[in-house]
C-alpha positions in Angstrom: 222.8 -34.5 207.4 221.5 -35.5 204.5 217.3 -35.4 204.6 217.1 -36.3 208.8 214.4 -34.4 210.3 213.7 -38.2 211.0 216.3 -38.8 213.2 218.2 -35.5 213.2 217.0 -34.6 217.3 218.0 -37.8 219.2 220.8 -38.1 217.3 221.8 -34.2 218.7 220.2 -35.2 221.9 223.2 -38.3 222.6 226.0 -35.9 222.3 224.0 -32.7 224.3 224.3 -35.9 226.7 227.7 -36.6 226.9 228.9 -36.5 230.2 232.2 -35.4 229.2 231.5 -31.2 228.9 234.1 -29.7 226.7 233.0 -30.4 222.2 231.4 -29.1 220.0 229.6 -30.2 217.0 229.5 -29.5 214.2 226.8 -30.2 211.9 226.7 -30.0 207.8 223.9 -30.1 205.8 224.1 -31.3 202.6 220.8 -29.7 201.1 218.3 -31.6 202.7 214.8 -31.1 200.9 213.2 -31.7 204.6 212.9 -30.0 207.8 216.5 -30.9 208.9 217.6 -27.6 209.1 214.7 -26.0 211.1 215.3 -28.3 213.8 218.6 -27.9 213.6 218.7 -24.3 213.6 216.9 -24.7 217.2 219.4 -26.9 218.6 222.1 -23.9 217.4 220.0 -21.5 219.2 219.5 -23.3 222.3 223.6 -23.5 222.7 226.7 -21.7 222.4 229.1 -24.8 221.5 226.6 -26.1 218.4 227.1 -24.8 214.8 225.5 -25.8 211.3 227.0 -25.4 207.9 224.7 -25.8 205.3 225.9 -26.8 201.6 224.7 -24.8 198.4 224.1 -28.3 195.8 224.6 -31.9 197.3 228.8 -32.0 198.0 228.4 -35.6 199.4 229.5 -37.2 202.0 233.0 -37.7 201.6 232.8 -33.6 200.9 230.8 -32.5 203.9 232.7 -34.3 206.7 235.8 -32.4 205.3 233.9 -29.1 205.8 233.2 -30.5 209.4 237.0 -31.9 209.9 238.3 -27.8 208.5 236.0 -26.1 211.2 236.8 -28.3 213.9 238.9 -26.5 216.6 238.8 -29.0 219.4 242.6 -32.1 219.9 240.1 -34.8 219.3 237.9 -35.1 216.2 235.3 -37.5 216.4 232.1 -38.1 213.9 228.2 -39.6 214.0 226.1 -40.2 211.2 223.0 -38.4 211.3 221.2 -41.2 212.2 223.7 -42.9 214.5 223.6 -42.4 218.3 226.6 -42.1 221.0 226.0 -43.4 224.7 226.7 -41.1 227.2 230.4 -42.1 228.4 230.8 -42.2 224.5 233.2 -39.3 224.4 234.9 -39.2 228.4 235.6 -43.0 228.4 237.3 -42.6 225.1 239.8 -39.6 225.9 240.9 -40.7 228.9 241.5 -44.3 227.8 243.2 -42.8 225.0 245.3 -39.8 226.4 246.6 -43.2 229.2 247.7 -45.1 226.7 249.2 -42.7 224.4 246.5 -43.4 221.9 245.9 -41.6 218.4 243.6 -43.8 217.2 240.4 -45.9 219.0 237.2 -47.4 218.4 234.9 -49.1 220.5 232.7 -51.3 219.9 228.9 -50.7 219.2 225.2 -52.2 219.5 223.0 -52.0 216.1 219.5 -50.9 216.0 216.4 -51.0 213.3 215.1 -47.8 211.4 212.6 -47.2 215.0 215.8 -47.4 217.1 214.8 -50.8 218.2 217.3 -53.3 219.5 218.7 -56.4 217.2 220.6 -57.4 219.6 223.9 -57.7 218.2 227.0 -56.5 218.7 229.6 -55.9 216.7 233.2 -55.7 219.0 236.2 -54.3 218.1 239.8 -55.9 218.1 241.6 -54.2 221.1 245.2 -53.9 218.5 244.1 -52.5 214.6 247.4 -52.8 212.7 247.0 -51.2 209.1 248.1 -53.8 207.4 245.7 -55.4 209.1 242.9 -53.0 208.3 243.8 -53.6 204.8 242.1 -56.3 204.7 238.8 -55.2 205.6 236.6 -52.4 207.2 236.9 -53.1 211.3 236.4 -49.3 212.9 232.7 -48.6 212.8 233.0 -44.4 212.3 230.1 -43.3 214.8 232.9 -44.2 217.4 236.4 -43.6 215.8 238.5 -41.2 217.7 242.2 -39.8 216.3 243.8 -37.0 217.8 244.3 -34.0 215.6 246.4 -32.0 218.1 249.6 -35.8 217.4 248.5 -36.2 213.6 247.3 -33.0 212.1 243.9 -33.1 210.5 243.7 -36.8 208.4 240.1 -35.4 205.6 238.3 -37.9 203.5 238.8 -39.1 199.8 236.1 -38.1 197.6 233.7 -41.4 197.2 230.4 -42.0 198.2 230.9 -44.9 200.2 233.8 -46.3 202.4 235.2 -43.0 202.5 235.5 -43.6 205.7 237.7 -46.6 205.9 240.2 -44.5 203.6 240.4 -41.8 206.1 241.1 -44.0 209.2 243.7 -46.3 207.0 245.5 -43.4 206.7 245.3 -42.1 210.4 246.9 -45.2 211.5 249.3 -45.0 208.3 251.0 -40.9 209.8 250.6 -42.7 213.3 253.1 -44.9 213.2 251.2 -46.9 216.0 248.4 -49.6 216.1 244.7 -48.0 216.9 243.3 -49.4 219.9 239.4 -50.8 220.2 237.9 -50.4 222.7 235.7 -53.2 224.1 232.4 -51.5 225.6 229.8 -50.8 222.9 230.2 -46.8 222.8 227.6 -46.4 220.6 224.4 -47.5 218.3 223.9 -48.1 214.5 221.3 -47.8 212.9 220.5 -50.4 210.1 218.3 -48.8 207.2 216.7 -51.0 205.0 217.5 -48.9 201.6 220.7 -47.2 202.5 223.9 -47.8 200.3 225.7 -50.1 203.4 222.5 -52.9 203.2 223.0 -53.7 200.1 226.7 -56.0 199.8 226.5 -56.1 196.4 227.3 -52.9 195.5 229.7 -52.6 198.3 232.3 -54.7 196.5 232.6 -52.1 194.0 233.4 -49.5 196.7 236.0 -52.1 198.5 237.5 -51.9 195.0 237.1 -47.8 194.8 238.9 -47.1 198.3 241.7 -49.5 196.8 242.1 -48.0 193.6 240.9 -44.5 194.0 241.4 -43.5 197.6 244.7 -45.8 198.2 245.5 -45.6 194.8 246.9 -49.2 194.2 247.5 -50.4 191.1 244.6 -53.2 189.2 246.5 -55.6 190.5 246.8 -54.9 193.2 243.7 -53.4 194.1 242.2 -56.9 192.8 244.7 -58.5 195.3 243.3 -56.8 197.9 240.2 -57.3 196.9 240.2 -61.3 197.4 242.1 -60.8 200.9 239.4 -58.7 201.2 237.0 -61.3 200.6 238.9 -63.7 202.9 239.4 -61.8 205.8 235.5 -60.5 206.5 233.1 -63.9 205.3 236.1 -66.3 207.7 237.3 -63.4 209.9 235.0 -60.7 210.5 232.0 -62.0 210.6 232.3 -63.7 214.1 233.2 -60.1 215.4 228.5 -59.9 215.1 227.6 -61.4 218.3 224.4 -61.9 219.3 223.7 -59.6 222.7 221.7 -63.4 224.3 225.2 -64.9 223.9 226.7 -62.5 225.8 
């Protein structure tokens, strides 16, 4: 969480409303200057399975996310940014699916909403199966939908990148699993598209994508450039077909 007072109550409530009840919610505040902590503290005081950790300075998303991973007690680990939402059956359907399919890494389709929470009538469709080599070419996992089995894989952490650190985390999880990640076709979450977020600047994202290969995965400059070419081809000619107008489904 960082200056998330506008969204955080709705986000926390989307976890409280899960049909799966055996969860813990770890709230990591990255030195907010608004009422985010005050709102979070109110939830903590009323719910024994919600815990709050406050950073003393702004440390960025990767370090904050890793603090949550370190604190986590569960067999499974999932992520939810402070402005996104889970549908009520999200955890139940994914845990049931992972156990029935002997799956170590799972993700799902998700819907897009605007800053006010209104539907954008767009669905980002999950691939049914995602190998490590396929995933190297483009970020196919919506982080708000991902779950990994920490009991089997151990705790997979994120590299200290400003953006796309989740992509490297899921790459490492799939690589360690030795099996493809499996995608649930049903949309189980809502991703909030915000006008001034880092993700909204597509040109800037190219720089962060390159850093995934160069810094996150430790590839050489030549290899990183090669995969950036593969990324551009995959992203614009293949992955773009994942986004579907809901009225056409």
